[in-house]
N, C-alpha and C positions, 0 to 999 in steps of 0.2 A: 031277644034275650038269649035264647038258645044258639043263635048263630054267633053272638059275641063270646059266649062261653066256649063254644067250638074252636072260634078263632084265637082265643087265649091259650086253649090246650095245645093247639097247633104250634103257636109261638114258643111255648114252653118246651114242647118236644123238639123243635129245631134248635133252640139254644142248647139243650142238653145234648143233642146230636153234635152240634158245632164243638162243644167243649170236649166230648169224647174223641172226635176226630183230632183235635189239637193234642190232647194227651197222647194218642197213638202216634202221630207224627213225631212228637218230641221224643217219645221213647224209641222209635225207630232210628230217628238221628242219632240219639246218643249210642245206641248199638252199632251203628255204622262207624262212628268216630273211634269206638274202642276197638273195632274189628280192624280198622286201617291201622291203628297204633300197633296192634299185635302183628299185623303183616309187615309193618316197617321194621319192628324189633326183630322178627324172624328173618327178613332179608339181611338186616345187619349181622345177626348170628351166622347166617349162611356165609356171608362174604368173609367173616373172620375166620370161619372153620375152613373155607376153600383157601384162604390166604396161609393158614397153619398147615393144610395138607400140601400146598405147594412147597412150603419151606422143608417139611418133612420129606418130600418127594426129592428135592434137591440134595439134602443132606444124605438120603438113601443112595441117590446116584452117585455122589462123591464117595461115599464109603464103598459102594460097589466098584467104582473105577479104581480106588486105591487098593482094594483087595485084589482085582484083576492084575493091576500093575505089580504088586507083590508076588502074585501067584506067577506072572510071566518072568520076573526076574529069578524065581526059585527053579522054574521049569520053562524054558523057552519053547520048547517043543509042544507043550500043551496049550500055549497061546496061539501058536501057529494053527494047530488042530481046531481051536475054537473059532478062529477067524475064518477058516475054510468051511466049517460046518454052518455057520450063521453069517451069511454074506450081508444081511440087513442090519447089522449092528450099528449103533449110532457113530458119527465120525470119530469122536474122541476115544470111544471104547476100540474101535478098529485100529487107531493109531496106537493105543495103549497095548493091543494084542499083536500088532505087526512086529515083525522081526527086524533087525537091523538091515538085513539083506533086502528086505521089501522096501524099506525106506530109501535105500542106495538105488534100487531100481526105479523108484518114482523120480528121485532127483536126476537120474540119467535119462529118463523119458523127458522130462522138462527142459534139460540140456538140448535135446534133439529138436524139440518144438520151437525154441526161441534162437533166433540167429543172432549171433554176435556176442553171446554171454558166455560161451565155454571158457575163454581165456579169463574173462573178469569174475566167474563164478567157480572157481576149482573145486573139484570133488573132494569131499573130506568125509571121514567116518562119522562125524557128529552132526552132520548137515542132513536135514529132511524137510520135506514140505508139510506145512501145516494147513493152508487154506488157499484158495484161489477163486477167482471169479472176474466177470466183465464188469466195467465201470466206464462212465462217461466223464471226462475231464472238462472243467469249465475255466474260464479266464478269471482270476482272482479279482481284477479291477472292474471289468466291465460285465462279468457273468454271462458272457458268451460261450457257447459250446465250441470246444476246440477239436476234440477227437475222442475216439473210443479206444479203450485200453483194456488189457487184461493184466490183473494184478496176481502175483505169486508170493505168498507170504511163507517165509522159511523160518526155521527156528532163530535165526540170527540177523536176518536182513529182508527186505522187501524189495521184490524185482517188478518193474513196470515194464510192459512190453506193448507195442502196437501191432494190430493185425496187418497181415501182409495181404494185398489186393489179389484176388483170384486164386488164393490158396488157403483153402479152409482149414482151421486148426493150427495154422502156422504163424508165427509172431516175429517181430524184430525187436531187439533189445532197445529200450529207451533209457532207463535210469536204473540204478541200484542204490538203495539206502540202507545203511547198517542201522540196526534196531537202538543201538546205544545213542544215536543222535537224531532220533525221530520221536517227534511229539504228535499226538492225535487230538483233534479238537472237533467236537460236535458242532454243527452249522444249524442254527435254528432255522425251521422250515418257515418260508415266506413265499407262499404260491405266487407263480407257479414253480418257484425254486424251492424244492423239497427233496428230502431223503438224501442230503449231503453231508459230508464231513470233510475236514481240512487236515492235510498233512503239513507239519512244519519242519523244514530241514534247512538250517541256516546254510547260505543266505536267501534261500528261496521257500516259497510255500505254494502248494497245489491243492485245488479243490476238485473232489470227485464225487459223482452222484450214483448212488446205488439204484437197483431195478425197482425196489420198493422198501417200505420202512423196515420189514423184517429183515431183508438182506443187510440193509444199513446197520441195523442192530447187531446182527452177527459178525460184520466187519469190525465194528467198535469194540465189541467184547473179546473177539479173538485176537485183535491187535494188542488190547491191554494185557489180556492173559498172557501172550506170547512175550511181551515185554517184561512182565513180572517174572515169568519162568526164566527168562534170559538173565535178569538181574539175580535172580535166586541161584541159578547155576554158576553164575560168576562168583557170588558170594561164597559158595561152597568150595569152588576151586581155590580162591584166595585163602580161605581157612585151611585147606589141606596144604597149600605151600607154606603157610605161616607156621604149621606145626613143626617143632624140631625133629629132624630125622637122626634117628639112632646111628652113632658112628659104627663102623665095621669093627668086629672084634678082632684085634690083631692076634696072631698065633703066640702062644705061650713061648717065652725065652728063658733060657736058663742063665742069662747074663744078670748078675746082680746089680750091675751099675745101671741098668736100663730103667730100674724102677723109679729112681729119683727124676730121670728125665721125663718119663710118662707123667709123674705127678705134676711137673712144671708145665708140661704141654696141656694137660687138661684144665689147668686153672683158668686160662682165657676163655676157653669154650664154655665154662660154667657161668662166665660173666656176661655171655652174649645176651642182648636184649632182644626179644621178639616183639615186632611192631604188631599191634592188635588192629587189623584193618576190617574185622568183622562187625564194626559198629553200624548201627542201622544208617545213620547220617552220611557215613562215608560210602557205604554201598549204593545210597541214592544219589550221590553227590553229582556224578555225571548227568543224570536225568534231571535233577533239580536245576543244574546250570542250564540245560537246553530250555527248560521251561522259563526260567528267568530271562534268558535271551529272547525267547519267543514273544514273552509278555512285556518286553522292554523294561524290565525291572534290574537296570543296571547295577543300582546300590545293593540289591539282594544279592546278585552274582558275585560282587566284589567282597561282599560280607562273608559269603561261603568260602571264597578263595583265601581270605584272611584267616578264617577259622582253621582251614585245612594247613595252612603254612605255620600257623601257631602250634597245632597239633604234632605236626611232623617236624618242628624246628630242631629238636634235641634227639631226634630218632635216627638210628643208622639206616643207610640207604640199602635196603635189601631189593631183591629182584620183584617182589610184589609192589613194593613202594615205586620202583622205576616204572612199572606197568601203569599204575595208578596216575604217576606223574605224567606219563604220556597222553593218557585219556584227558586229563585236566588241562595239559598244554594245548590241546586241540580246541578245548572250549575257550581257552584264553585268547588263541588267534581268532576264533569267531567273535567273541565278545569285543575284541580290539577292532575287528573290521566293521562291526556294528556302530561302535563309537566314532570312528573315522568317518564313516558315511554320514552321521549326525553332524559333524562338523565340516562336511564338504560344501563348497559354495553352491552346489546343485540343490541343496535343501533351501527351505524358506529362510529369507534374511530378516524376516520381521522379528521384533521382539527386542532388538538391541543387543549388546554385548551379553547381557545377563542371560539370554536364551541358551548360551553355550556353556554356562557354568557347569551344567550337570554332566554333560560328556567330558569336559576338560577335567573336573575333579576326579571323576572315575579313572580317566587315563593316567593321571598323576599317581593315583592309589596303585595302579598296576605297574608302577615304575617306568612310565613312558612319558615323562615330562617334556622331553625335547620334542617329541612328536606331537604332544598336545600343545605346546607353544607355537610350533610351525603351522598346525592346522587352524588354531585360533587366530593367528595373524593373518593367514589366508582368508579366513572367513571374514575377518573385519575389513580387509582390504577390499573384497568383493562388495562387501555392503556399502562402504564409503564411495566406491566407484558408482555403484547402482544409485546411490543417492544424489551424487553430482550430475549423472546423466538424466535424472529425473526432473532437474531443475529446468523451468521454462524460461527461455531467452525472451524477455518482453520489457518494454519500457526503457527507462534510461540506463546507461552502462552502470552507474553508481548503485542504482537500486539492485540490479543483478549480482553485483559484487558483495553487497551487504548480505544478501540471501546465501551467496556461494559461501562467504567467510563463517556465516553462522552455522550452516550444515556441516561444513568440513571440520571446523575446530571444535565444535560441539561433540561430533563423532569421536574425534581423536582424544578429547578430554575424557569421555565416557569409557573408551577403549583402554586408555592409560590407567584409570581408576579400576576397572575390572580386571586388568592385567595384575595390578598390585594386589588385588584380593586373592585371584586365583594362583598366583606364583610367588606368594609371600615368602615360602622357604626354599625358592630355587633362584639364587642370586645369578646363577650362569645364564639365566633366560633373559636378563635385561638388556644385555648387548644386543640380542636378536631384535627386541622392542625398539631400540634406538635405530637399527638399521631398517626396520619396517617403517618407522616414523619418518625417516629421510625419503624412503621410496614413496609414501603416501604424499609428503610434501612436494615431490616432484610432480605427482600427478595433479595436485592442487594448481601448482604453478603454471603447468600446461593449460588447464582450463582458464586460468586467470589472464595469462599472456594472450590466449587466443582472442579473449573478449576485449581487453584493454589496449594491448599493443598492436596486435595484428589488424586491429579495425581502424587504426589511425586516429585514435581519439586525441583530443588536445592535451597539452602538457598539464594543465591545471586538473583536468579530469583524471588523468593517469596519476598525478600526485595524490589527489583525494583517495583514489582506489588503492594505492600503495599504503596510504596512512591507515586506512580501515583494516587492511591485512596485518599491518604490524601490531595495531591495538588488540585484535583478536589473538594474534600469536602470543602476546604478553600474558594472556589467560592461563597458558600452560605452566607459567611460573608457580601457579598454585600447587602443582604436583612436583616441583623441583625439576621441570624440564623446560630448557630453553632452547628453542629452535630458531631464533632469530637470525643467527649466523647462517642457517641453512636457507632461509628465505632470501637473505641478502645475496648469498652465492648463486642462487638459482635466478634471481631477477636482475643481476648485475648486467648482464648482455643486453637485455631488453631496455633497461633503463639509459644505458650508454647509447644505444641506437635512438631513443627518443630524445634524449639530451642534444645529440648532434643534429638530429632532423630539425628540431625547433631553432637551434643555433643557426642552421643554414636558412631557415625562413626569414629570421631576424635579419641576417646579413643581406639577403636578397631585398628584403624591403627597405633596408637602409640605404642600400646602393640606389634603389629606384628613386627614393626621395632626394638623395644626393644629386642625381642627375637633374632634377627639375629644381634645384635650390636657386632662389633669387635673392636670398639675403635681405629679407624685408621682415620689418617687425610685425608681430601678430596683432590683429584687431578682432577681438572676440565679440564685438558689437554690443553685447547686453551685459550688465553687471551679474546676472545670474550665471552666465557662461564663464565669467572671470571667477565667480565664487566657486564654481565647480572645479575648475582647473586648480585653484588654490588648494582645495580639499584633496584632489588627486595628488598633487605634488607633496602635500603634507603626509599622506599615506605612504608615499614612496619614501619618505624620510628627508625631504628637502625643506627644512624648516625656515630657511632664509630666502624663500622665493618671493616675498613681498618686496624686496629690494630691486627686483627685476621687473616690477610692474610699474606703469606710467600713468598718465593723466587718462581720465575716463576709462575705456576698456582696453587700453593697449597694454602690450607685453613687450618688453625690450630684449626679446629673443626671438630667434628663428623657429619657424614650425618645425622644421627638420630636427633641431636640437631637442625641442620639447618632446616630440613624438619619440625620438631615440631614447631620451631619459625614461619615460614611462614604459616602454617596451623592455628595456634593459632591467629595470628594477622588478618588473613583473616576472621576468625570466628568472631572475636571482631568487625571488620568493618561492616560486614553484619548484625550482632546482634544489633548494634547501629542504623542502618537505621530502624530496626523494634521496636526500644525501645520506650516505653512510661512507666509511673510510675508504672502501675500494673504488669511489667515484670522486675522490678528491681531485686528482690531476685532471680528470675529464672535465669537471665543472670549471676549475680554474682556467684551463685552456680554452675553453668555450667563451668564457667572460673576456679573456685577453683578446681573442679574435674579433669578438663584437665591439669592444672598445676601440680596437685599432682602426676599424673601418671608419668610425665617426672622427677620430682624432686625426687621422691622415687626411681626411676630407677637409677639415678646418684647417689643418697646416697648409695644404695645397692652395686652398681658396685664399689664404692670408697672404701668400707670397704672389699669387697671380693677379689678385685685384689691384686695379690702379686708381680707382675712386677712393679718395681719403675718407669720405664719409662712411662708405661701405666697409672700408677697410677697419675703421674704428668699430663699426657694428660686428664685424668678424671677430675683432679681439675681445669684445665683450661676450660673446658666445663661447670663445675659447676659455676665457677665463671662468664662465659657469661650468664648462666641462671639467677643468683642472682643478678648481678650487672648491667645487660644490658637488658635482656629480661623482667624481672618483673618489673623494673621501667618504661619501655616504655608501658607495659599492664596497669599499674596503671595510668599513665599520660594520655594515650588515653581514658581509661574508665572515668576518671574525667572529661575530655573535653567534652566527649559525653553525660554524664548523668548530670553534673553540680555539682557534690559532690563527695568527695573522698570516697573510699571504705575501711573500717577498716580491713575487712578480707584480702584484698590484701596486705595492709601495714604489718599485722601480718605474712602473708606468706613470705613476702621478708625479715623481720627482723630476723626470726628465722634462726639459723644456720643449723638446721636439722628439717625437718617436721614431722619426725616419727622415734622413736629410735627402732632399730631392734636387736635382740639377736645377737651378733657378731660370735657365733658359728653356726647360721642358715645360710642355703644357699639359702633361699627363701625370698621374699619381700611381706609384707602384704600392699595391697592398700586399 
């Protein structure tokens, strides 16, 4: 029992001790949390206090520098003594205390160190050195190191020079950029490329790397500050020039008649209007234009120019206005060059005609619609040519021609619609578009003829290809543009050559069959073959062919005459697909030559044959030619052309086309 009581007391004591420890740990934890919060609050207060102290320090330094500058203006000798007594003053304070002679000596030293800049950087009383240092230049596209340079920042320009080998402290002139046309852009660090900044000077840009982040920050700050000071000084100068100057007081005159004249002369001067160029947006206009051009904000740049033109529209042209106009004109030239580059064929041709709308519209707003029209059409010509070259020549010729026509005429139609949209108010540009369309059509016909006519395709294939091109060309009538006459004029030479070539083939084949003519009836052997021949003759327009068929599978015509009929009608059908007025005589003369070969052969055979049975068979074939084939040819020609052909009528009405000497055994064709 004692042991049990002792064990219970120990257990109670341990529980009490554990509870006490828990309470102590919890209290200590709460004290730790409160202490941490107090420390965090104190750190925040200290950070805010340090930030306030930094701002106060900057304000005090600015006030001190302003006071020093004012003291130097009042007493230049005092500023020189202070600079000599304290050589470790900050850079800005030293420059504020330096005299004009010291600045001039610094500039002279600069000119002695840099070769080739003395003529480009003339000495002037207001020019002085602000900041300088070593930089490393990198390629803007590939970020590869190019060279080490030394930059000299002056109050109105930035000089970049390269180090001369084997000559320490000597440099060679590389480039000079006025601050008016210079834009500074910070480049975000992307290890290992860091501590970089970009200078934008149309039409180029350069990237430089500073030694460390501190020097980079100094460069950015001093460049921006110098640009602001430059703009501020320019603003003050324009304000001074804009102030009316008091006219010199003329000596008193005793002439009483001069009083009226003086009053009349003073009236116009009292009415002279002073142009206020001290507005903030006018002072910042050149720099804003540079930024818009660098950022490719073309619309913003043109809006600023329109705003300036509207403001100066009714103002007199004074000397300050002329100087402002000169600066703005330089930016207009830069903007125009950028827009011209945007429309050049060297740029990407993707996106179709609409991709050029932005640059074209801004050029038109700048009053350069003629140049915009020329560049737009050159861009589209390059795009069309590239699209044609990228077509793969594979498969049948007709399939390639379908693709070629689709690509070309679709591009032409899109270009015409975009041209109407962009140049709606410039009627004088439409003639340029018609000239461009003719030139583009010539390029299309070159590709078309090379594939269809130069490759010696059959006349039926050529006819189908030309038919496809004509159908696509009719699509342009949707926008009121008819180029059918142009495609006819460009294809007439090739089509003439194709017709004459096929005519020669038919004549040679007919002569070859004539030389082997035995004047025998055709035996087609099977009813199927006879039925097929009837269908062929019916498709050729010979509806009365049944009267020339005999018993079984016999045909009361010569094989030569039947083959000639089918070949001639096929030639006529394909030629009519190619027909247009310029080809009328070529087609007609070709038909007459082909028919003459067959008719002369029948005429010669009829007079030379002595066998009465064969002679009767020859007369039957001659009757088929004169009374059936020639009327069908004449009728089909008139249907296809729209007017009758007198040559074919004369050929049919003549009993004999050529009289030959009966004693001769040869026929003259």
